C-alpha positions in Angstrom: -6.6 14.4 5.0 -6.2 11.2 7.6 -6.2 7.3 6.8 -6.4 4.9 9.9 -3.0 2.9 9.7 -5.2 -0.3 8.8 -7.2 1.9 6.6 -4.2 2.5 4.8 -3.4 -1.3 4.8 -5.8 -1.6 3.2 -5.3 0.8 0.1 -1.9 -0.2 -0.2 -2.8 -3.9 -0.6 -5.6 -3.2 -2.9 -2.6 -0.6 -5.2 -0.2 -3.8 -4.9 -2.2 -6.8 -5.8 -4.0 -4.7 -8.3 -0.4 -4.3 -9.8 0.8 -7.6 -9.2 -2.2 -8.7 -11.7 -2.7 -6.3 -14.0 -6.4 -5.0 -13.2 -8.4 -2.4 -11.2 -10.3 -2.7 -8.4 -13.6 -1.4 -7.4 -15.2 -1.4 -4.5 -19.0 -1.6 -5.0 -20.2 -4.5 -4.4 -17.4 -5.5 -2.1 -14.3 -6.2 -0.5 -11.9 -8.8 -2.7 -10.8 -11.6 -1.3 -7.6 -11.3 -0.9 -8.7 -8.5 1.5 -11.4 -9.7 3.7 -8.5 -11.3 6.3 -7.2 -7.3 6.3 -10.6 -6.3 6.7 
């Protein structure tokens, strides 16, 4: 499987922020506010 560099960056951001905040992220209703600048 291949993901573009920008998509990988968003995945990395979601993961690291989720770990910092001790929460899980589900993208059912859009992108979290901290990821909007990257998307």
